VOBA-1610 file (N, C-alpha, C; in pm, whole numbers, padded with zeros to 5 digits, always signed):
BEGIN
Met+06974+05863+08791Met+07122+05844+08686Met+07189+05979+08704Val+07349+06004+08616Val+07353+06166+08615Val+07310+06224+08478Met+07267+06284+08512Met+07255+06377+08348Met+07365+06466+08266Arg+07360+06384+08161Arg+07468+06450+08095Arg+07496+06616+08088Val+07583+06688+08088Val+07603+06834+08095Val+07545+06848+07945Asp+07540+06802+07851Asp+07477+06911+07725Asp+07236+06843+07802Glu+07226+06806+07833Glu+07146+06738+07806Glu+07026+06892+07957Arg+07124+06885+08076Arg+07146+06957+08180Arg+07121+07095+08075Leu+07237+07151+07973Leu+07187+07296+07825Leu+07081+07292+07836Glu+07016+07175+07771Glu+06876+07149+07678Glu+06756+07221+07766Arg+06750+07114+07889Arg+06662+07208+07994Arg+06691+07297+07981Glu+06781+07349+08051Glu+06764+07487+08078Glu+06758+07649+08008Met+06793+07561+07853Met+06785+07650+07706Met+06595+07642+07702Val+06596+07525+07739Val+06419+07505+07691Val+06313+07579+07810Arg+06391+07557+07930Arg+06309+07626+08023Arg+06278+07771+08018Met+06397+07857+07989Met+06407+07968+07907Met+06329+08004+07821Val+06339+07985+07684Val+06260+07925+07590Val+06071+07970+07594Ala+06086+07871+07716Ala+05909+07851+07726Ala+05893+07982+07782Arg+05947+08034+07881Arg+05897+08132+08015Arg+05899+08259+07924Ala+06015+08274+07858Ala+06017+08384+07692Ala+05904+08387+07600Leu+05840+08282+07559Leu+05705+08222+07478Leu+05629+08302+07594Arg+05597+08193+07747Arg+05460+08273+07782Arg+05494+08389+07790Arg+05572+08478+07848Arg+05529+08625+07850Arg+05461+08670+07773His+05514+08627+07638His+05462+08699+07498His+05295+08645+07435Gly+05262+08520+07544Gly+05148+08462+07445Gly+05144+08411+07467Thr+05290+08302+07381Thr+05281+08217+07318Thr+05298+08063+07355Glu+05233+07970+07341Glu+05287+07843+07395Glu+05298+07720+07311Leu+05398+07686+07344Leu+05439+07545+07270Leu+05502+07386+07343His+05477+07310+07220His+05511+07187+07304His+05635+07173+07382Arg+05702+07182+07452Arg+05830+07126+07517Arg+05912+07043+07464Asp+05886+06952+07332Asp+05904+06902+07246Asp+05957+06975+07134Thr+05891+07094+07086Thr+05900+07138+06954Thr+06021+07249+06990Ile+06012+07342+07139Ile+06114+07392+07175Ile+06287+07321+07173Ala+06249+07201+07232Ala+06420+07131+07210Ala+06383+07088+07118Ser+06360+07096+06994Ser+06411+07052+06880Ser+06500+07242+06798Met+06412+07311+06826Met+06418+07474+06816Met+06568+07441+06834Val+06579+07467+06968Val+06685+07477+07046Val+06803+07428+06991Arg+06750+07268+06963Arg+06912+07203+06874Arg+06873+07262+06769Asp+06837+07239+06667Asp+06866+07328+06576Asp+06939+07435+06531Gln+06897+07534+06608Gln+07019+07718+06640Gln+07045+07736+06742Met+07113+07628+06831Met+07195+07645+06923Met+07292+07514+06963Pro+07298+07513+06819Pro+07400+07381+06858Pro+07495+07412+06968Glu+07581+07495+06973Glu+07755+07512+07061Glu+07643+07482+07204Val+07545+07609+07222Val+07530+07568+07360Val+07521+07445+07460Leu+07485+07267+07342Leu+07474+07188+07396Leu+07579+07125+07435Arg+07732+07253+07392Arg+07857+07186+07438Arg+07953+07279+07468Gly+07881+07316+07571Gly+07949+07403+07690Gly+07956+07333+07790Pro+08025+07376+07916Pro+08075+07351+08024Pro+08006+07343+08086Ser+07879+07348+08125Ser+07818+07456+08244Ser+07713+07504+08209Pro+07571+07478+08298Pro+07439+07514+08289Pro+07405+07644+08348Arg+07477+07729+08374Arg+07494+07875+08414Arg+07434+07943+08355Thr+07371+08094+08410Thr+07402+08186+08287Thr+07427+08145+08165Ile+07347+08132+08061Ile+07376+08139+07903Ile+07435+08185+07835Leu+07328+08349+07896Leu+07348+08417+07770Leu+07514+08486+07845Asp+07594+08450+07905Asp+07756+08508+07948Asp+07770+08392+07885Ala+07748+08278+07914Ala+07827+08146+07918Ala+07814+08127+07782His+07750+08138+07684His+07774+08071+07530His+07734+08183+07482Pro+07774+08337+07412Pro+07780+08421+07351Pro+07725+08349+07163Asp+07862+08256+07169Asp+07842+08219+06996Asp+07703+08132+06984Ala+07649+08109+07044Ala+07559+07995+07072Ala+07425+08135+07036Phe+07445+08183+07109Phe+07340+08328+07112Phe+07356+08364+06974Arg+07455+08412+06927Arg+07451+08482+06815Arg+07354+08443+06694Gln+07365+08237+06727Gln+07303+08213+06638Gln+07162+08179+06614Met+07126+08239+06662Met+06988+08213+06685Met+06920+08304+06622Thr+06835+08306+06603Thr+06729+08423+06493Thr+06653+08523+06560Pro+06668+08614+06496Pro+06599+08752+06574Pro+06492+08728+06702Gly+06387+08606+06600Gly+06289+08672+06677Gly+06289+08565+06772Val+06373+08470+06835Val+06373+08340+06952Val+06452+08475+07024Tyr+06533+08566+06977Tyr+06678+08549+07081Tyr+06617+08731+07120Gly+06541+08804+07059Gly+06418+08874+07090Gly+06341+08858+07206Leu+06255+08699+07216Leu+06178+08680+07307Leu+06272+08628+07424Val+06376+08517+07388Val+06498+08516+07556Val+06511+08610+07590Ser+06589+08733+07513Ser+06672+08828+07605Ser+06598+08908+07607Ala+06438+08894+07597Ala+06311+08994+07758Ala+06344+08964+07848Asp+06386+08846+07902Asp+06449+08760+08042Asp+06507+08855+08128Phe+06586+08893+08057Phe+06752+08970+08081Phe+06707+09143+08144Lys+06680+09188+08042Lys+06603+09313+08047Lys+06612+09372+08216Pro+06659+09478+08182Pro+06543+09527+08354Pro+06433+09595+08353Gln+06330+09546+08497Gln+06211+09646+08435Gln+06271+09793+08498Pro+06102+09871+08464Pro+06091+09962+08458Pro+06177+10032+08555Ser+06162+09998+08649Ser+06239+10089+08798Ser+06366+10064+08847Ala+06388+09931+08808Ala+06515+09905+08824Ala+06619+10067+08775Gly+06798+10011+08876Gly+06844+10219+08892Gly+06871+10145+08732Ala+06997+10269+08778Ala+07056+10292+08647Ala+07166+10210+08581Asp+07228+10104+08709Asp+07309+10012+08695Asp+07333+09953+08619Ala+07174+09935+08660Ala+07096+09733+08586Ala+07054+09795+08466Phe+07036+09934+08408Phe+07066+09916+08218Phe+07148+09953+08189Ala+07241+09958+08269Ala+07421+09977+08177Ala+07477+09840+08144Arg+07465+09772+08312Arg+07480+09601+08243Arg+07424+09582+08159Tyr+07275+09575+08133Tyr+07245+09559+08024Tyr+07274+09552+07910Gly+07372+09719+07871Gly+07398+09769+07765Gly+07487+09708+07709Trp+07587+09681+07846Trp+07745+09596+07763Trp+07675+09481+07805Gln+07580+09403+07836Gln+07527+09256+07762Gln+07510+09292+07655Leu+07499+09319+07607Leu+07349+09315+07432Leu+07525+09364+07360Leu+07605+09506+07430Leu+07740+09489+07307Leu+07832+09430+07262Arg+07862+09366+07395Arg+07966+09244+07474Arg+07906+09134+07365His+07796+09053+07324His+07807+08978+07241His+07727+08963+07125Glu+07765+09120+07119Glu+07678+09168+06941Glu+07569+09170+06918Phe+07463+09181+06997Phe+07339+09105+06953Phe+07277+09232+06847Asp+07284+09348+06928Asp+07220+09474+06918Asp+07252+09594+06954Glu+07317+09644+06891Glu+07354+09766+06879Glu+07253+09887+06915Glu+07102+09905+06873Glu+07046+09969+06907Glu+06918+09984+07014Ala+06968+09806+07019Ala+06888+09824+07153Ala+07019+09869+07256Ala+07095+09849+07285Ala+07178+09876+07347Ala+07170+10003+07356Glu+07181+10107+07273Glu+07178+10252+07318Glu+07071+10268+07374Gln+06927+10225+07358Gln+06786+10249+07419Gln+06884+10247+07536Ser+06927+10138+07569Ser+06957+10064+07754Ser+07027+10144+07831Phe+07125+10210+07709Phe+07229+10285+07785Phe+07197+10449+07775Glu+07043+10505+07734Glu+06967+10611+07788Glu+06881+10609+07833Asp+06813+10485+07868Asp+06773+10508+07940Asp+06845+10453+08103Cys+06975+10456+08108Cys+07072+10427+08229Cys+07064+10588+08276Leu+07096+10691+08149Leu+07122+10841+08140Leu+07052+10895+08216Glu+06901+10874+08228Glu+06781+10919+08241Glu+06760+10924+08404Lys+06854+10861+08460Lys+06806+10809+08578Lys+06939+10816+08628Asp+07036+10822+08584Asp+07222+10927+08650Asp+07302+10956+08508Ile+07231+11101+08484Ile+07306+11135+08361Ile+07467+11197+08403Leu+07500+11123+08503Leu+07653+11126+08577Leu+07692+11017+08574Asn+07626+10866+08553Asn+07691+10724+08553Asn+07787+10679+08463Val+07876+10689+08442Val+08083+10671+08414Val+08011+10605+08274Ser+07957+10444+08332Ser+07931+10309+08264Ser+07828+10336+08154Gly+07690+10428+08156Gly+07661+10497+08059Gly+07673+10477+07929His+07808+10655+07974His+07794+10736+07884His+07984+10604+07797Phe+08021+10552+07833Phe+08135+10463+07773Phe+08031+10393+07733Gly+07956+10313+07761Gly+07852+10314+07706Gly+07770+10342+07588Ile+07714+10383+07613Ile+07653+10441+07447Ile+07729+10576+07364Ala+07867+10533+07418Ala+07979+10611+07311Ala+08033+10497+07225His+08025+10389+07249His+08048+10246+07196His+07936+10232+07112Ala+07826+10242+07164Ala+07649+10163+07088Ala+07765+10332+06954Tyr+07776+10427+06925Tyr+07713+10533+06858Tyr+07850+10530+06753Leu+07990+10419+06757Leu+08075+10405+06775Leu+08046+10285+06648Arg+07948+10194+06715Arg+07911+10072+06605Arg+07853+10109+06571Gln+07733+10163+06579Gln+07657+10175+06411Gln+07692+10311+06341Gly+07799+10349+06326Gly+07876+10475+06308Gly+07864+10568+06270His+07875+10621+06422His+07848+10802+06464His+07915+10806+06513Pro+08076+10833+06499Pro+08213+10847+06533Pro+08146+10994+06566Glu+08073+11097+06564Glu+08065+11258+06581Glu+07969+11229+06713Lys+07877+11141+06729Lys+07816+11116+06824Lys+07902+11091+06905Ala+07948+10960+06925Ala+08007+10963+07030Ala+08149+11013+07061Thr+08216+11157+06987Thr+08300+11177+07045Thr+08235+11319+07150Ala+08124+11329+07097Ala+08090+11456+07168Ala+08006+11398+07388Val+07994+11251+07343Val+08004+11206+07439Val+08165+11154+07541Val+08298+11117+07435Val+08427+11076+07506Val+08419+11203+07582Glu+08419+11372+07526Glu+08483+11453+07554Glu+08441+11507+07675Trp+08269+11489+07718Trp+08261+11492+07873Trp+08305+11360+07946Leu+08333+11265+07870Leu+08435+11204+07982Leu+08619+11220+07944Leu+08598+11292+07944Leu+08756+11325+07940Leu+08710+11437+08056Arg+08654+11518+08000Arg+08618+11591+08151Arg+08590+11573+08240Ala+08513+11474+08255Ala+08511+11382+08364Ala+08585+11286+08430Arg+08668+11257+08346Arg+08815+11142+08432Arg+08898+11226+08332Pro+08971+11315+08349Pro+09107+11354+08223Pro+09219+11241+08255Gln+09251+11158+08373Gln+09317+11047+08428Gln+09315+10919+08325Asp+09192+10919+08314Asp+09105+10779+08303Asp+09149+10726+08163Leu+09243+10634+08099Leu+09264+10591+07985Leu+09149+10544+07895Ala+09128+10482+07941Ala+09028+10414+07906Ala+08915+10533+07840Ala+08905+10639+07905Ala+08828+10756+07817Ala+08928+10793+07698His+09058+10817+07720His+09199+10889+07593His+09187+10765+07450Arg+09140+10622+07535Arg+09177+10508+07426Arg+09047+10562+07353Leu+08910+10556+07386Leu+08757+10557+07332Leu+08805+10646+07243Ala+08875+10856+07270Ala+08866+10989+07235Ala+08924+10944+07078Ala+09073+10847+07096Ala+09145+10857+06996Ala+09109+10728+06894Gln+09015+10648+06933Gln+08967+10550+06819Gln+08825+10646+06725Cys+08799+10805+06794Cys+08669+10815+06765Cys+08723+10929+06655Tyr+08828+10960+06755Tyr+08927+11072+06615Tyr+08993+11023+06447Leu+09061+10944+06504Leu+09071+10835+06356Leu+08971+10811+06295Arg+08850+10756+06338Arg+08771+10789+06276Arg+08722+10864+06182Leu+08686+10966+06269Leu+08679+11156+06175Leu+08781+11189+06069Gly+08906+11144+06128Gly+09017+11139+06025Gly+09022+11299+06097Lys+09054+11280+06218Lys+09066+11395+06250Lys+09223+11371+06349Trp+09340+11374+06252Trp+09477+11295+06255Trp+09580+11390+06394Asp+09572+11530+06380Asp+09638+11538+06455Asp+09556+11516+06606Arg+09498+11505+06610Arg+09377+11479+06777Arg+09444+11338+06850Ala+09415+11263+06723Ala+09402+11128+06766Ala+09543+11077+06755Ala+09700+11146+06702Ala+09774+11119+06756Ala+09851+11132+06891Asp+09753+11297+06913Asp+09739+11410+07068Asp+09732+11205+07092Glu+09645+11172+07112Glu+09575+11061+07235Glu+09604+10941+07235Trp+09749+10877+07125Trp+09722+10760+07138Trp+09921+10794+07137His+09950+10895+07136His+10094+10913+07183His+10096+10922+07325Arg+10032+10983+07392Arg+09960+10939+07568Arg+09963+10813+07575Ile+09871+10721+07540Ile+09855+10629+07560Ile+09969+10485+07550Val+10024+10541+07442Val+10169+10451+07410Val+10227+10495+07593Arg+10286+10595+07625Arg+10351+10647+07707Arg+10280+10586+07861Glu+10167+10589+07834Glu+10102+10543+07937Glu+10140+10311+07972Ser+10187+10275+07847Ser+10136+10154+07818Ser+10253+10117+07654Pro+10380+10128+07755Pro+10432+10107+07611Pro+10490+09986+07582Ser+10351+09852+07647Ser+10392+09721+07572Ser+10248+09748+07479Asp+10167+09821+07442Asp+10054+09794+07367Asp+10064+09836+07197Phe+10097+09657+07182Phe+10125+09702+07013Phe+10031+09734+06948Gln+09930+09777+06939Gln+09851+09794+06866Gln+09803+09956+06861Ala+09841+10013+07003Ala+09867+10155+07027Ala+09965+10225+06966His+10063+10203+06940His+10189+10216+06867His+10111+10220+06705Leu+10104+10112+06676Leu+10025+10036+06488Leu+09972+10188+06476Arg+09826+10221+06591Arg+09693+10325+06536Arg+09847+10478+06605Leu+09889+10488+06667Leu+09984+10649+06653Leu+10054+10636+06535Ala+10075+10478+06484Ala+10177+10500+06343Ala+10135+10547+06237Val+10022+10519+06302Val+09876+10575+06106Val+09820+10666+06169Ala+09793+10718+06239Ala+09809+10911+06248Ala+09910+10962+06240Ala+10038+10938+06267Ala+10122+11036+06255Ala+10131+11074+06128Arg+10165+10961+06063Arg+10176+10944+05897Arg+10090+11024+05830Glu+09946+11004+05856Glu+09829+11067+05827Glu+09820+11214+05792Ser+09953+11243+05921Ser+09919+11427+05985Ser+10082+11463+05917Tyr+10156+11356+05830Tyr+10266+11433+05800Tyr+10393+11412+05913Asn+10368+11348+06016Asn+10427+11387+06134Asn+10522+11242+06116Thr+10628+11192+06009Thr+10674+11153+06028Thr+10799+11099+06084Pro+10874+11207+06185Pro+10971+11149+06281Pro+10847+11061+06412Leu+10800+11091+06455Leu+10701+11006+06551Leu+10611+10904+06456Ala+10589+10890+06368Ala+10476+10764+06292Ala+10638+10657+06303Arg+10775+10710+06269Arg+10872+10598+06247Arg+10901+10566+06386Glu+10912+10656+06507Glu+10923+10625+06639Glu+10832+10521+06671Ala+10709+10608+06650Ala+10586+10427+06685Ala+10658+10324+06631Leu+10657+10321+06506Leu+10641+10229+06447Leu+10762+10146+06471Glu+10885+10194+06502Glu+10984+10156+06613Glu+10950+10076+06757Gly+10848+10123+06811Gly+10792+10057+06901Gly+10745+09912+06907Ala+10679+09965+06803Ala+10585+09817+06763Ala+10677+09689+06736Leu+10784+09734+06671Leu+10825+09581+06607Leu+10960+09581+06740Asp+10956+09641+06836Asp+11052+09619+06922Asp+10912+09525+06982Ile+10812+09498+06964Ile+10770+09421+07092Ile+10659+09260+06919Asp+10666+09313+06857Asp+10599+09207+06731Asp+10753+09280+06619Ser+10870+09209+06595Ser+10936+09225+06496Ser+10892+09135+06376Ser+10785+09034+06435Ser+10712+08938+06313Ser+10591+09035+06206Ser+10564+09117+06288Ser+10482+09183+06232Ser+10466+09267+06126Val+10387+09161+06004Val+10398+09246+05864Val+10330+09351+05848Glu+10189+09383+05905Glu+10134+09483+05901Glu+10191+09603+06034Ala+10255+09625+06036Ala+10401+09763+06083Ala+10535+09703+05964Leu+10589+09636+05917Leu+10655+09616+05879Leu+10630+09724+05740Leu+10480+09655+05663Leu+10430+09748+05593Leu+10419+09927+05598Leu+10373+09936+05679Leu+10332+10096+05736Leu+10465+10101+05707Met+10605+10085+05811Met+10722+10131+05800Met+10765+10135+05696Ala+10745+10105+05634Ala+10813+10043+05478Ala+10721+10202+05364Gln+10604+10187+05434Gln+10548+10351+05335Gln+10592+10468+05393Val+10647+10433+05538Val+10644+10589+05594Val+10768+10646+05567Glu+10880+10533+05524Glu+11057+10558+05483Glu+11036+10577+05321Phe+10894+10567+05257Phe+10907+10554+05062Phe+10862+10701+05080Asp+10770+10745+05182Asp+10741+10850+05194Asp+10822+11046+05219Asp+10927+10907+05318Asp+11073+11011+05329Asp+11191+11024+05269Ser+11124+10946+05131Ser+11217+10902+05011Ser+11363+10855+05060Lys+11345+10720+05162Lys+11437+10652+05145Lys+11382+10511+05105Val+11414+10526+04957Val+11356+10434+04888Val+11427+10270+04926Glu+11572+10234+04955Glu+11616+10173+05001Glu+11580+10095+05161Glu+11539+10174+05216Glu+11478+10155+05358Glu+11389+10028+05347Ala+11275+10162+05209Ala+11150+10145+05216Ala+11112+09952+05172Ala+11271+09995+05054Ala+11232+09791+05001Ala+11266+09680+05121Asp+11436+09713+05223Asp+11431+09636+05298Asp+11291+09598+05408Phe+11156+09691+05403Phe+11101+09684+05544Phe+11020+09575+05423Val+11023+09571+05273Val+10937+09534+05237Val+10968+09324+05197Arg+11115+09369+05148Arg+11149+09239+05146Arg+11149+09162+05294Arg+11167+09247+05436Arg+11125+09129+05579Arg+10991+09128+05539Ala+10876+09183+05498Ala+10737+09199+05482Ala+10697+09017+05448Met+10777+09056+05285Met+10799+08930+05256Met+10809+08788+05309Asp+10925+08805+05370Asp+10967+08656+05467Asp+10877+08614+05559Val+10843+08693+05580Val+10752+08699+05696Val+10599+08611+05626Asp+10508+08663+05542Asp+10406+08606+05477Asp+10370+08692+05352Glu+10461+08636+05239Glu+10427+08730+05082Glu+10288+08699+05052Asp+10177+08583+05075Asp+10081+08599+05062Asp+10040+08670+05088Tyr+10007+08703+05218Tyr+09986+08896+05248Tyr+10029+09007+05154Val+10153+09051+05206Val+10200+09164+05122Val+10174+09100+04962Arg+10142+09035+04884Arg+10127+09094+04759Arg+09988+09121+04757Gln+09904+09084+04832Gln+09804+09087+04850Gln+09716+09265+04952His+09831+09290+04982His+09801+09446+05052His+09926+09546+05066Cys+10018+09527+05018Cys+10131+09624+04970Cys+10134+09677+04815Pro+10052+09837+04903Pro+10074+09918+04817Pro+10141+09900+04682Gly+10096+09916+04531Gly+10152+09881+04417Gly+10344+09969+04394Ala+10323+10096+04475Ala+10482+10160+04472Ala+10555+10081+04541Leu+10529+10010+04584Leu+10593+09908+04742Leu+10640+09794+04696Leu+10528+09773+04640Leu+10551+09636+04553Leu+10628+09525+04431Asp+10618+09718+04364Asp+10717+09738+04300Asp+10871+09742+04332Leu+10943+09782+04516Leu+11072+09780+04521Leu+11087+09640+04527Trp+10992+09606+04615Trp+11059+09410+04589Trp+11092+09361+04453Ser+10983+09382+04412Ser+10983+09281+04257Ser+11120+09372+04149Gly+11123+09504+04237Gly+11338+09503+04178Gly+11421+09423+04231Asp+11415+09422+04309Asp+11506+09382+04338Asp+11529+09248+04357Ala+11379+09158+04359Ala+11413+09062+04348Ala+11445+08984+04164Asp+11425+09052+04037Asp+11530+09117+03916Asp+11600+09108+03965Ser+11656+09234+04019Ser+11840+09280+04032Ser+11927+09157+04057
//
């Protein structure tokens, strides 16, 4: 008899849960575990293969109750004798699937205890700090990365995110400007450079960044509204109104919900005239 894919996946998951329960001193009948799998992880049964389920089915794992996830994930956690890279991989696995930032932070700490120069561990713990709302702690790690890897664009991108979160607009603009020069097709980098430049009152740089963003995506409502704000800040009311009109043509509902009142008044006045 040919076993259906969903049956293979269910059996694979049942084995994983049963093994995890046994390791924690609990035994359940296989039918009970199978019912729990079907109830808590319906997406896993629509997956393409019974390969490593934590990587293959992150959405299914997010549906698991914390208690069951904790039991199953214990099977993936490195043994204390494992090397630094194993703890880094486990930490990234936790972060990638949005399971447990605190556990990820601990895994990266374990990694760095074994190898203080482990780059993946430093990147990972900085991301874990940011996820938990600690940009100042992340910044301290990122600045080590910048010294260790001054040409690494990923380190500069992470630094830019930290400086944005801390409101260090000049430093954020410097980092995003570097990223834009290295990666001119990066729409989000242009947009974030514009935000940082506007907040640091560098109108020419903000305008330049938004022109680059609109060259990449001329229908981006977010970029159009931000350009309207930049022009309005610079007392260029007609130009600001034109960008609001262009944004309205793309998505009027979004503009009405997100456009600052002063800019929306420009469009309303134009519409009335």
